[in-house]
C-alpha positions, -999 to +999 in steps of 0.1 A: -863+002+497-878+036+491-911+038+472-908+054+438-925+061+405-908+059+371-898+092+355-925+105+332-905+109+299-934+121+279-944+147+304-908+159+308-903+162+270-936+181+267-922+207+290-889+213+271-902+241+248-905+263+279-870+257+290-840+276+276-813+256+260-807+231+232-829+204+247-849+183+222-861+152+239-858+132+272-855+095+269-858+073+300-846+037+302-853+012+330-816+001+332-784+006+313-747+003+319-739+041+317-759+069+302-727+086+293-714+056+274-748+053+256-748+090+245-712+089+234-721+060+211-751+079+198-730+110+193-706+090+172-735+078+151-746+114+144-771+122+171-779+159+173-773+182+202-799+184+229-807+148+236-812+139+273-809+102+284-820+092+319-818+058+335-838+045+365-808+023+373-772+022+360-752-010+363-719+007+354-723+044+363-691+063+364-678+093+382-646+113+381-612+095+384-628+062+374-651+059+404-684+042+403-718+059+410-744+035+424-778+042+439-810+021+445-833+021+415-856+050+411-843+071+440-817+092+422-813+111+390-788+095+367-788+112+333-766+126+306-769+154+280-754+156+246-739+189+235-721+199+204-704+232+215-688+241+182-694+279+189-673+277+221-635+277+216-620+243+225-598+261+251-629+269+270-645+234+269-631+227+304-658+251+317-686+229+305-685+205+335-680+235+358-712+250+344-730+217+349-718+219+386-731+254+390-764+244+374-769+213+396-762+233+428-784+262+417-812+238+408-810+219+441-812+253+459-841+264+438-863+234+443-855+224+478-840+254+496-809+234+507-775+252+509-759+233+480-723+242+473-694+231+450-663+212+460-638+218+431-643+210+404-679+200+404-690+178+433-722+192+448-723+192+486-749+198+513-728+205+544-700+179+543-721+154+523-720+148+486-754+149+469-743+150+433-714+143+410-706+152+374-686+135+346-679+152+312-665+132+283-656+144+248-657+125+215-650+144+183-671+176+184-695+162+210-694+166+248-715+144+269-721+155+305-734+130+330-751+141+363-759+119+392-779+133+421-793+115+451-829+128+454-851+104+473-824+080+485-830+072+522-802+075+547-799+038+550-796+033+513-768+057+505-736+040+494-702+047+509-689+080+494-655+082+475-627+104+485-637+106+522-670+123+514-701+110+532-731+106+508-763+125+513-795+131+494-821+159+492-844+136+512-818+130+539-813+168+540-850+172+548-861+182+513-883+155+497-887+167+461-901+149+431-873+138+407-891+153+377-889+187+394-852+184+401-845+172+365-864+201+350-847+226+373-813+213+363-820+214+326-834+249+330-803+261+349-779+243+326-796+254+294-796+291+304-760+290+314-749+270+283-766+295+260-751+324+279-716+309+277-721+300+240-729+337+233-700+350+253-674+323+261-656+345+286-664+331+321-657+364+337-675+386+312-706+364+312-708+361+350-701+324+354-667+329+372-684+350+399-713+326+402-689+297+406-670+316+434-703+324+451-712+287+453-677+274+460-671+254+492-634+251+483-623+287+479-608+300+511-602+265+525-570+248+535-569+218+513-549+188+501-548+179+464-541+143+456-529+136+420-530+103+401-497+086+407-496+096+444-482+131+444-498+155+470-500+193+472-511+210+504-520+247+506-548+273+507-574+274+479-574+310+466-601+305+440-602+295+404-588+312+373-604+320+339-597+285+327-614+269+356-582+257+373-580+257+411-554+282+424-536+268+454-511+288+474-485+267+493-467+276+525-438+291+506-462+316+490-460+300+455-493+298+436-501+266+416-529+263+390-544+228+393-562+214+363-570+180+377-568+162+411-588+150+441-594+179+466-598+172+503-609+199+525-588+200+557-606+207+590 
């Protein structure tokens, strides 16, 4: 197994005042079931916005569509953030996981130089491999966003990827970077974009729509969208709209706005 050092929670928290955003503290636990589930429970108990909870190992980590996220202890980032976006209209809350995807891809680029891109809605890819996934869950006025990123996971330790995506890591992509540096970069990127969106919750007006398109690996691709229940839609990905929905043009020229589904890039 890869050699690793525990995340330095005290050092990470000490650096938060220099990072834009609502962040107040970073807590690190050795093991938990799911950092998202833990923060949802703390949100229900009244925890304030800005708490970050990271785990060295998750026994029941979750991804989109009920999938699991499993990595060897200490090699990945598995953390969740607690937001209370009351200043953002509820109709725009669907942008929060997209903003997290933008931020994770931008942070990976900044600290490692990899060409990280987004498969709609927010899988982070390096080439055709998935390096990070994101799950957002709401409870009352709170939104918890979980981010899992393979950082120091060796090629032989990467689990099978869901949805036909092979897994990868920053290390496997030739970029060995300390996990603390990646976590700090993600929080910096997410905090800046969250504050920008909170001040102007118009994704086009605040620049987030253009930024998403610039990072998109899906826009311009021929794709297949698989929906829960077995329905399938094939077409050309034209981009995303102001609500973050994927715009798919089918062979008959009809445009469909997709709010949820599993996207497969066709080669």
